[in-house]
C-alpha positions in Angstrom: 180.5 181.1 147.0 177.4 179.5 148.6 177.7 177.6 151.9 176.3 175.3 154.1 174.0 176.2 156.3 175.2 180.0 156.4 173.1 182.8 155.5 172.7 183.6 151.5 170.3 185.9 150.9 168.3 188.9 151.9 165.0 189.9 151.0 163.7 193.8 152.4 159.7 194.5 151.8 159.6 197.6 149.1 156.5 200.2 148.8 158.2 201.9 145.4 161.0 199.8 143.6 162.1 201.8 141.0 162.7 205.0 144.3 165.0 201.7 146.6 166.6 200.9 143.2 167.8 204.5 142.9 168.7 204.8 146.5 170.4 202.6 146.9 172.3 203.0 143.5 173.6 206.3 144.3 174.0 205.7 147.8 176.1 202.7 147.6 176.6 201.7 143.5 174.5 198.9 143.8 173.2 197.4 140.5 169.9 195.6 140.1 168.9 193.3 138.0 165.1 193.3 137.6 162.7 189.5 138.1 159.1 191.1 137.1 157.8 194.5 138.2 157.7 193.4 141.6 160.8 192.4 142.3 164.5 193.6 141.6 167.8 191.6 143.1 171.2 193.4 144.0 174.7 191.1 143.8 176.8 189.8 146.7 179.8 192.2 144.4 177.7 195.2 145.2 175.7 195.0 148.6 178.4 192.0 150.6 175.7 190.0 150.4 172.2 188.8 147.6 169.5 189.4 148.2 166.3 191.4 146.9 163.6 193.7 147.0 160.1 192.6 147.1 156.9 194.9 146.6 154.8 195.2 149.3 153.3 198.2 151.5 155.0 196.8 154.5 158.7 197.7 155.5 161.3 196.5 158.0 161.9 198.2 160.9 162.9 197.9 164.7 159.9 198.9 166.0 157.9 195.9 164.5 160.6 193.5 165.5 162.4 193.3 162.1 165.4 191.7 161.6 168.3 195.0 160.8 170.6 194.9 158.5 173.8 196.8 159.7 176.6 198.4 157.2 180.0 199.0 157.8 181.3 202.7 156.8 185.0 203.7 157.0 183.1 208.0 157.5 180.2 207.6 159.2 179.4 211.8 159.0 180.2 211.0 154.9 177.6 208.5 154.5 175.5 210.5 156.3 175.7 212.8 154.1 175.6 210.8 150.5 171.6 208.9 152.1 170.3 212.6 153.3 171.4 213.8 149.9 169.6 211.3 147.8 166.4 211.2 150.6 167.2 208.8 153.3 165.9 209.3 156.3 167.9 209.4 160.1 166.4 207.5 162.4 168.6 207.7 165.4 171.6 210.4 165.1 175.1 209.3 165.6 175.9 207.6 168.8 178.4 205.9 170.9 178.3 201.9 171.7 180.5 199.6 172.8 183.5 199.5 169.8 182.4 202.5 167.6 179.5 204.5 166.5 177.0 203.6 164.5 173.4 205.6 163.5 169.8 204.1 162.2 168.3 205.7 158.7 165.4 204.1 156.4 165.2 204.0 152.6 162.5 205.7 150.4 160.3 202.4 151.1 160.9 203.1 155.0 162.9 200.3 155.8 164.9 200.7 158.8 168.5 199.9 158.9 172.3 200.6 160.6 175.4 202.4 159.3 178.3 201.7 162.0 182.3 202.7 162.2 185.0 201.8 164.2 187.1 204.5 163.7 
């Protein structure tokens, strides 16, 4: 449902759209709709928010000042194993912070994300 003046859509740069689609499908069960060879969209049903990947040689990292998309997991260790199995890289190992634990990882296009849990 679209809500007035609320974040509605996220877009991420992507060096290899097909590799990123395979990664997010295998790890999180996402499905995609292709809009030409340089754009693939994912849905709120799969990801919690609508968004897409656009062809780019750039990547989104906190080191570059990018916003950080943070996922939630009920089992950090299990989710970390899935990410690593599918070619994701752990950028920051699991660490504690007020409210829980989290780690940072990158996808095949070197975009940085975080995964957190209160478990």
